N, C-alpha and C positions, 0 to 999 in steps of 0.2 A: 446363269446358263453359260457354259463354256463356248468360246468362239467356234470351235469345231462342231458343236451341236446345232448351231444356227443354220437355217436355210438362207441362201443369199437373197437379198432384197430383189424385188421384181420391178420392172418398168412395164407399166400398163399403157399400151397404145390403143387408140380408137380409130375405127374407120366406118364409113357409111355415107349415104347421101347427105347433102346439106339438109339440115332440119330433121335428121333421123332420130334425134334425141340423145346425141352424144354427150352434151354437157349435163343434161339431167341424169344420164347414166353415170357419168364421171362423179357427180356429187354423191350418188348412191354408193359407188365404189369407195370413195373417200371415207364415208362413214362406216361402211361394213367391214373393210379390210383390217384395220384402218390404213390410210395412205395419205400422202400429201398430194393435193391436186394442183396442177398448173394449167390454167385455161388461157390459151393464146389470145383469144378474142378479148378477154378481160384485160390482159396486159396491154395489148395494142390500143384499146380504147382509153384505158386509164393513163398510159404513158404518153400517147401521141394524139389521142382523139381521132384515130383513123378507122374508118370503115374499110372492109376488105376490098371495096371497089374504088377506093381513093388511089390515084396514081402513085402517091407517096408510100402507100402500104408496102409494096414489094421492096422498096429501097430500105425500109426499116425492119423488115421481117427477119432477116438473118441476124441482125444485132439483138433483136428481142428473143428469138429462139435460143441464141447462144447464151444470153443472160439467164434465161429460164433453165437451160441445161446445166450451166455452171452451178446454179442454186440447187437443182435436183440432185446433182452428184454429191453435194454436201449432205443432203438428206439420205441418199442411198448409203453413203459411208457410215452413217449412224445406224444403219440396219433397217431403215424403213422403206416401204414401197412408195413409188410415186406413180401418179397418173398424169400422162402427158395428153392433155385434152385439146388436141387439134387433129384435123383429119389426115390420116395416113391413107389417102385415096389411091395411091399408085404403088406398084411393086417397088419402084426405085426409092420412094420415100420410106417405105417400110424397111427396105434393106439397109438404108443409111442409118435409121434409128436403131435397128437391130444390131448393127455393127458398133454403134456408139455405146449401147448398153453392154454388149459383150466385152468391149474394151474396158469397161468399168467393173467387170466381174459380175454382171447382173443377168438374170434371166428375163426374157421378154414374153409378155402375154398380149396377144392382139385380140381386142374385143370388136367383133364385126357386128354392127347394128344393122340388121338386114330388114329393111322396110321397103315397101313399094313407093314408086314416085308419087302416087296419089296420097299415101299416108304422109310422106315428107311434105308435100304441098299443103295439106291440111294443117300440119304442125307449124309450118312457116307462117301461114296466115294467122293462126292462133297466137304465135309468138309476137307477130307484129301488132295484133290487137291488144295484147297484154302489156306491151311496152316492156320496160325493165332495163336496168343498166347492165352493161357487159355483154350484150348480144348484138349481133349484126342483123340488120333487116335484110330479108331476102324475098324476092317476088317469085311468082310461079315460073317465070322464064329462068331465073337463077337456079331453081331446084331442077328443072328439066335439063339445064346445061350440065349441072353436076352429074346427072345420070349418064350423060354421054361420055364423060371423061373418067368416071369411077371404074377402077379395076378391082373386082372382087378378089379377096385373098384366096390362095390355094395352098394346099399342103406342101407343094414343091418349093415354097418360099423358105421352108426350114424354120418356121416360127409356130409356136403354140397358138392356135386360133380357137376362140370361144365365139360361137355364133349366137347372137342375142336377137330375139324377135319381140321387141318391146311393144 
C-alpha cells in the first residue's frame, strides 16, 4: 500500500467514571482494531508500585505519561493505532491530548463510557473482589467522588466522540 493511500493512525482516548469499564473496553479495542494499548494504572503499579491514592503518585505521573507517550508516538509512526487507557475526565485533559495527537499528525477518537454511578460502584466492588494485577482498588466513596469531578464530553470540544453504554 502506498503511503498516500493510508489513513493516518488514530489515538484512542477514554473517559468515564472510575470503574466504568475503561480498561476492559481498551482491551477489546486493542484486539478488534488492532491497536497497541497503554494502560497507565498498569505502568504506575509495575514501575513504582503506586496506587492512585499514594501521595507519591502525582509526583511520578508526568514522567510515566511522558514515557508512555514517547513510546506511543513510535507506534503511531509505524502506522498503528494506540489506545491511551487513562481517564480523560476533564475538558482540559482531553484538549491537551488532542493537541499532542494532532502535533503527531494523528486523528483522535474519544470513547466515552457512559455508565451510572450505581453501575460504576457495582463494578468497583466486583473488581475488588476479583483482585488482579494492574488495577487500583476503589471504594464507593471514590466512585462517587469521580462523579462530582467528571466533565462529560461535548461536540464543542472538536473531537470525535463515540458514546459507549457497556
